[in-house]
DRENPADREN-58374 format. One record per residue (C-alpha): residue in one letter; residue number from 0; x, y, z. Coordinates in steps of 0.05 Angstrom, whole numbers, plus 5000, padded with zeros to 4 digits. Layout:
<site code="A" pos="NUM" u="X" v="Y" w="Z"/>
...
! end
This chain:
<site code="M" pos="0" u="5000" v="5000" w="5000"/>
<site code="K" pos="1" u="5029" v="5067" w="4979"/>
<site code="V" pos="2" u="5017" v="5124" w="5028"/>
<site code="K" pos="3" u="5041" v="5196" w="5034"/>
<site code="I" pos="4" u="5070" v="5215" w="5101"/>
<site code="L" pos="5" u="5036" v="5278" w="5127"/>
<site code="K" pos="6" u="5060" v="5282" w="5198"/>
<site code="K" pos="7" u="5107" v="5246" w="5247"/>
<site code="T" pos="8" u="5085" v="5242" w="5320"/>
<site code="I" pos="9" u="5115" v="5216" w="5384"/>
<site code="K" pos="10" u="5072" v="5199" w="5444"/>
<site code="E" pos="11" u="5109" v="5192" w="5510"/>
<site code="G" pos="12" u="5083" v="5172" w="5578"/>
<site code="T" pos="13" u="5088" v="5127" w="5638"/>
<site code="T" pos="14" u="5050" v="5062" w="5648"/>
<site code="A" pos="15" u="5012" v="5046" w="5712"/>
<site code="A" pos="16" u="5071" v="5003" w="5733"/>
<site code="G" pos="17" u="5118" v="5063" w="5727"/>
<site code="R" pos="18" u="5153" v="5044" w="5662"/>
<site code="E" pos="19" u="5164" v="5098" w="5611"/>
<site code="Y" pos="20" u="5141" v="5087" w="5539"/>
<site code="Q" pos="21" u="5148" v="5121" w="5472"/>
<site code="I" pos="22" u="5103" v="5108" w="5413"/>
<site code="K" pos="23" u="5126" v="5134" w="5346"/>
<site code="S" pos="24" u="5074" v="5137" w="5291"/>
<site code="L" pos="25" u="5061" v="5168" w="5223"/>
<site code="F" pos="26" u="4999" v="5203" w="5199"/>
<site code="V" pos="27" u="4991" v="5182" w="5127"/>
<site code="S" pos="28" u="4942" v="5191" w="5069"/>
<site code="F" pos="29" u="4924" v="5158" w="5004"/>
<site code="T" pos="30" u="4876" v="5175" w="4947"/>
<site code="E" pos="31" u="4852" v="5108" w="4918"/>
<site code="E" pos="32" u="4777" v="5097" w="4932"/>
<site code="D" pos="33" u="4779" v="5023" w="4917"/>
<site code="V" pos="34" u="4834" v="5013" w="4970"/>
<site code="Y" pos="35" u="4791" v="5051" w="5020"/>
<site code="N" pos="36" u="4731" v="5008" w="5004"/>
<site code="K" pos="37" u="4773" v="4944" w="5015"/>
<site code="I" pos="38" u="4798" v="4971" w="5082"/>
<site code="V" pos="39" u="4727" v="4987" w="5105"/>
<site code="A" pos="40" u="4702" v="4918" w="5084"/>
<site code="H" pos="41" u="4760" v="4884" w="5119"/>
<site code="L" pos="42" u="4749" v="4924" w="5184"/>
<site code="K" pos="43" u="4674" v="4911" w="5184"/>
<site code="A" pos="44" u="4687" v="4836" w="5174"/>
<site code="M" pos="45" u="4733" v="4839" w="5235"/>
<site code="G" pos="46" u="4675" v="4868" w="5276"/>
<site code="A" pos="47" u="4689" v="4943" w="5274"/>
<site code="S" pos="48" u="4628" v="4988" w="5276"/>
<site code="E" pos="49" u="4613" v="5041" w="5224"/>
<site code="D" pos="50" u="4629" v="5096" w="5276"/>
<site code="M" pos="51" u="4697" v="5066" w="5292"/>
<site code="V" pos="52" u="4714" v="5060" w="5219"/>
<site code="E" pos="53" u="4696" v="5133" w="5208"/>
<site code="K" pos="54" u="4738" v="5155" w="5267"/>
<site code="F" pos="55" u="4796" v="5115" w="5241"/>
<site code="C" pos="56" u="4794" v="5136" w="5168"/>
<site code="K" pos="57" u="4743" v="5176" w="5130"/>
<site code="P" pos="58" u="4741" v="5212" w="5064"/>
<site code="N" pos="59" u="4764" v="5285" w="5063"/>
<site code="E" pos="60" u="4756" v="5332" w="5004"/>
<site code="Y" pos="61" u="4805" v="5388" w="4986"/>
<site code="N" pos="62" u="4803" v="5426" w="4920"/>
<site code="G" pos="63" u="4758" v="5373" w="4889"/>
<site code="N" pos="64" u="4804" v="5316" w="4907"/>
<site code="I" pos="65" u="4784" v="5262" w="4957"/>
<site code="S" pos="66" u="4837" v="5233" w="5003"/>
<site code="Y" pos="67" u="4836" v="5185" w="5062"/>
<site code="A" pos="68" u="4882" v="5193" w="5122"/>
<site code="F" pos="69" u="4897" v="5150" w="5184"/>
<site code="G" pos="70" u="4950" v="5138" w="5237"/>
<site code="L" pos="71" u="5002" v="5085" w="5221"/>
<site code="N" pos="72" u="5045" v="5055" w="5276"/>
<site code="C" pos="73" u="5117" v="5039" w="5258"/>
<site code="S" pos="74" u="5184" v="5021" w="5289"/>
<site code="H" pos="75" u="5234" v="5072" w="5313"/>
<site code="F" pos="76" u="5279" v="5051" w="5254"/>
<site code="T" pos="77" u="5226" v="5068" w="5202"/>
<site code="F" pos="78" u="5204" v="5131" w="5239"/>
<site code="D" pos="79" u="5276" v="5158" w="5238"/>
<site code="A" pos="80" u="5288" v="5137" w="5165"/>
<site code="V" pos="81" u="5228" v="5173" w="5134"/>
<site code="D" pos="82" u="5211" v="5247" w="5125"/>
<site code="K" pos="83" u="5146" v="5285" w="5120"/>
<site code="F" pos="84" u="5114" v="5285" w="5051"/>
<site code="G" pos="85" u="5153" v="5224" w="5028"/>
<site code="I" pos="86" u="5118" v="5165" w="4995"/>
<site code="L" pos="87" u="5122" v="5099" w="5033"/>
<site code="D" pos="88" u="5103" v="5033" w="5001"/>
<site code="A" pos="89" u="5093" v="4981" w="5056"/>
<site code="K" pos="90" u="5051" v="4922" w="5077"/>
<site code="V" pos="91" u="5000" v="4951" w="5125"/>
<site code="V" pos="92" u="4963" v="4907" w="5175"/>
<site code="F" pos="93" u="4896" v="4931" w="5202"/>
<site code="A" pos="94" u="4871" v="4902" w="5268"/>
<site code="V" pos="95" u="4811" v="4912" w="5313"/>
<site code="N" pos="96" u="4820" v="4902" w="5388"/>
<site code="D" pos="97" u="4768" v="4876" w="5437"/>
<site code="N" pos="98" u="4741" v="4946" w="5451"/>
<site code="G" pos="99" u="4730" v="4959" w="5376"/>
<site code="Y" pos="100" u="4789" v="5006" w="5366"/>
<site code="I" pos="101" u="4825" v="5001" w="5301"/>
<site code="N" pos="102" u="4901" v="4998" w="5296"/>
<site code="A" pos="103" u="4943" v="5002" w="5233"/>
<site code="R" pos="104" u="5016" v="4983" w="5232"/>
<site code="I" pos="105" u="5070" v="4962" w="5184"/>
<site code="A" pos="106" u="5076" v="4886" w="5183"/>
<site code="I" pos="107" u="5140" v="4856" w="5214"/>
<site code="I" pos="108" u="5168" v="4790" w="5191"/>
<site code="D" pos="109" u="5234" v="4763" w="5220"/>
<site code="K" pos="110" u="5248" v="4830" w="5255"/>
<site code="K" pos="111" u="5243" v="4867" w="5188"/>
<site code="E" pos="112" u="5188" v="4916" w="5172"/>
<site code="Q" pos="113" u="5156" v="4900" w="5106"/>
<site code="V" pos="114" u="5173" v="4965" w="5071"/>
<site code="N" pos="115" u="5177" v="4956" w="4995"/>
<site code="S" pos="116" u="5202" v="5026" w="4977"/>
<site code="Y" pos="117" u="5208" v="5097" w="5002"/>
<site code="D" pos="118" u="5212" v="5159" w="4959"/>
<site code="A" pos="119" u="5239" v="5218" w="4997"/>
<site code="P" pos="120" u="5207" v="5286" w="4986"/>
<site code="E" pos="121" u="5243" v="5331" w="4937"/>
<site code="D" pos="122" u="5272" v="5395" w="4965"/>
<site code="F" pos="123" u="5251" v="5450" w="4917"/>
<site code="V" pos="124" u="5284" v="5507" w="4956"/>
<site code="D" pos="125" u="5357" v="5525" w="4948"/>
<site code="G" pos="126" u="5359" v="5596" w="4974"/>
<site code="W" pos="127" u="5321" v="5660" w="4990"/>
<site code="A" pos="128" u="5299" v="5715" w="4942"/>
<site code="C" pos="129" u="5337" v="5766" w="4983"/>
<site code="G" pos="130" u="5401" v="5724" w="4981"/>
<site code="N" pos="131" u="5426" v="5666" w="5022"/>
<site code="P" pos="132" u="5434" v="5680" w="5096"/>
<site code="E" pos="133" u="5503" v="5684" w="5127"/>
<site code="P" pos="134" u="5521" v="5624" w="5171"/>
<site code="K" pos="135" u="5511" v="5635" w="5245"/>
<site code="H" pos="136" u="5573" v="5638" w="5288"/>
<site code="E" pos="137" u="5581" v="5612" w="5357"/>
<site code="Q" pos="138" u="5588" v="5662" w="5413"/>
<site code="G" pos="139" u="5661" v="5677" w="5428"/>
<site code="S" pos="140" u="5688" v="5669" w="5358"/>
<site code="D" pos="141" u="5693" v="5714" w="5297"/>
<site code="P" pos="142" u="5672" v="5696" w="5226"/>
<site code="L" pos="143" u="5743" v="5675" w="5209"/>
<site code="G" pos="144" u="5743" v="5623" w="5264"/>
<site code="S" pos="145" u="5798" v="5652" w="5308"/>
<site code="P" pos="146" u="5779" v="5657" w="5382"/>
<site code="V" pos="147" u="5759" v="5725" w="5410"/>
<site code="V" pos="148" u="5795" v="5743" w="5475"/>
<site code="I" pos="149" u="5746" v="5765" w="5528"/>
<site code="P" pos="150" u="5780" v="5802" w="5586"/>
<site code="N" pos="151" u="5768" v="5780" w="5657"/>
<site code="L" pos="152" u="5731" v="5839" w="5688"/>
<site code="T" pos="153" u="5744" v="5817" w="5760"/>
<site code="D" pos="154" u="5818" v="5832" w="5753"/>
<site code="L" pos="155" u="5806" v="5907" w="5739"/>
<site code="P" pos="156" u="5826" v="5956" w="5795"/>
<site code="K" pos="157" u="5769" v="5984" w="5837"/>
<site code="M" pos="158" u="5749" v="6056" w="5829"/>
<site code="E" pos="159" u="5756" v="6105" w="5887"/>
<site code="E" pos="160" u="5681" v="6115" w="5896"/>
<site code="E" pos="161" u="5669" v="6041" w="5898"/>
<site code="E" pos="162" u="5720" v="6032" w="5953"/>
<site code="E" pos="163" u="5691" v="6089" w="5996"/>
<site code="N" pos="164" u="5617" v="6070" w="5999"/>
<site code="G" pos="165" u="5617" v="5999" w="5971"/>
<site code="L" pos="166" u="5573" v="6020" w="5913"/>
<site code="P" pos="167" u="5595" v="6020" w="5840"/>
<site code="F" pos="168" u="5560" v="6087" w="5826"/>
! end
């Protein structure tokens, strides 16, 4: 199934037993209506209600085009390897739990996620209209890279007024 990655999300928390967890997932979309109809038929056959299917994935229209979006769980490896707006072709498994909630994830066989291909998004920007920005420099160095000497102000002699009343003014 080919999907376009719209958003990458990380959900962190602590279990009731006190263990920390981190769930990395992708929010993806696709445009094929026949694929959507097959997913809906599969989920209903697994016992999902119409309301749960609509909460999971429903048609959205933008500029006359209909798309379908849902959350896709994946491994940390895949999450780190993909970028927003890339196209991911993977074997997606849809499951319904006992409470009727729907979960989509990339299938894993022999510790390998079943990803067929990934097309990274193209970067169409190579500068700014007003010119490319100058690189930022770290504090304490000049643009040529030689260190800037900052004097130690505590070694300076005290002024007469400061010695008399203890105030610097």
